[in-house]
N, C-alpha and C positions, 0 to 999 in steps of 0.2 A: 501492499499499499506508500507507505510512504518514497518509492522510490519515485512516483506519478506528483509527487506533492510539486516538486519546481513548475511541473506544466500548469494544474491545476492556480500554481499560485502566480504565475505568469499571465492567463488567461482573466484572473480576478483583474491585478496591476492592470494590462490593458483595457479595462472598460471606460475610468473615466479620460484617459487620451483620446479612446475610438468617442468618446459622449462628448468634450469637449473642442474637434477639428469635424464632429460636426453637426455642432453647431459654428461654427467658424464659416463653414462650406453652404449652410440654409439660412442660418438666418435672416432675415430685411432688416434688424437695427445697423444701423450706420457708427455704431460704437461696441459693434461685437466682439473686436478684437482687441478695442482695451479693454470691455466685462475681464475678457479672458488673460489678464496677462499675470495678475493677481492671486484669484485660485489653483492655478497649474504651478504659479514659484512658490506662495505657502504649505501647498502638495511637496512639494519638489523636497521643500525646508522639512516638513514633519517625518517623509521616510528619512531623509538623515537620519533623525533625531533616531529612530526608532533601530537604524542600522545600526547604531553605535552605543546604543545604551546595550542592546544585547548581550557582550562579553563583562559590564560590573553585573551588569541584572542576573547572571547569572553567580558571578560572585556570591552576592548577595540573597538570594532566591535559590540556594543548595538544590539539586532535587527536585525542581518543578519541572514541570516539560516546557512552558509555556515559553524561561525562558533559553531553555537548553534548543525550540522552534527554532525560534529569532536565530540562533544564535547559528546553527548549521546552514539559514536563509541569508542570511548575512549578506553576501554575493550578489544574490536576487534582488533581493530591496535597496544596495547602494544602487546599482546596475539602473533600476529602475525609477531612485531618484536623480542619477543624472540625463537618464531621458524625460522626465515630468522636466527635469532643468533647461534637460534641450529645447520641449514645448516654449515653459514660459519665455524662453529669448527668442525663440521665433518669432512669437506672438510679439513682445514687445519691439522687434525692430520694424515688422509690418505695420505696430500701430506708428509709430516712429513716417513714415512713408517714405526716406528715404535714405540711406549711406549717409549724408549730410548731415541730417537733425542728430543720428545718433552718434554721429563722430560728434557735434559740439552739447551733447546733454555728457561724454564721456569723464568731463575732471568734476562731477561731483560727486557727492562721498561715495552717496547712493546707486550711484551707476558705476563709478569703479569697483568699491569692492563686491559686488555683482561680477564683475564680469572678471577678475581675477577668484572668484572662488572659482565661475565655469571652466578656467582656463587647467584649475590646478584638477578637478575632476575629472579630465578627458583623458589626461595619461593614466587615470584609474579603477576609470571605465574598461580601454582598450584592452589593461593588459587584469582585466576581472577573471580572463577564464585559466582554466590548469594547467592550460599550459605553459601562460608565463607564469603560474605560482613555482612550474617545476624548474622551467630554463634558467629566471632571472633567483632562485634562494633566498639567502636571506634579504636579497636586494631588494624581494618584493617587501616583504615586510615594512621598508623602512621607507617605500613611497607611500606601500597603504598610510601612514605616518602622515603624512600633507592631509591627510580628512581631516586633519584636527585642526590644521590652520585654514580651512576652507570653510570647514564649521562657523568658525569666529568671524569670522568674514561674512561669512552666509547671514547670524546675528544681527553684526554689522548693517552689514545693508538691507537686510529688512525693519529692525530698529531705526533706523534713519531716514524713512521713506515719510515723503511732506514733511522737513523740515524739525522731524523726529521731533513732529506734537503726538504720535501713539507709539511710545513706544513700549511701553506696558505687553502690547498683545504678542510683540515675538521673546518678549522676556518670557511670559509667561509659558508661550508652544518649549525654549530651550532648560525655563527651570530643570527638566527631568532627569535629561541629559547633565547639567551642570550640579547637578546633586550629587548625580550617583560616579560622574568623574574626580567630583573628590572624596566621594570615598573610595574610590578604586585606588586614588593615593592615601588616602589611610589606612587604607586596608594592606598592601604592599611598604608602606614606613613602616608600619605596626606589625606586622612577618616580618624585615628585616633585624627588629630594632631586637624581636624576639632569643630570632637567629645568636645576634650580635651577646644577649646577656648566657646563654644557653654554652657557646661557646665557653 
């Protein structure tokens, strides 16, 4: 049964992008592309958060199936997050209507943080396959650690929208990840301290 999980997961993850794309292609609303920029970006961030909480959640809730399932499937969720982010970027570019308009906004804080985060995700998504895990060896994990930088940039990108008028939404969304990563740091720090004390 478990071997089929990725296919069901991919089918489920494909539903929102399919719905958004259908809306973009068929809606009579002239602002539909603009309206779709935010939900695609928000869900890309949420999937990133879910992907990143898998390991610390497994450490916190040892033996629980949910966190173990997340950890087992986190690469699929991470690639899906990139896919949602790519759709978010496409809708943003289409909404602006021209490359000149896109370039003219790139110096804004909430824009360049998003672009850099997306650029970081490209090599992470490309190397997500088992082939690259084998070929790259330890370098694969080193590359994957760039996810943390991308996550920080994503938080800043989201929180700084509309001149920091509504940062609380992004902070609330990222708070489980922040809390679990803090626990992860405490866990390993405490474990090293205990080892030194035992020695």
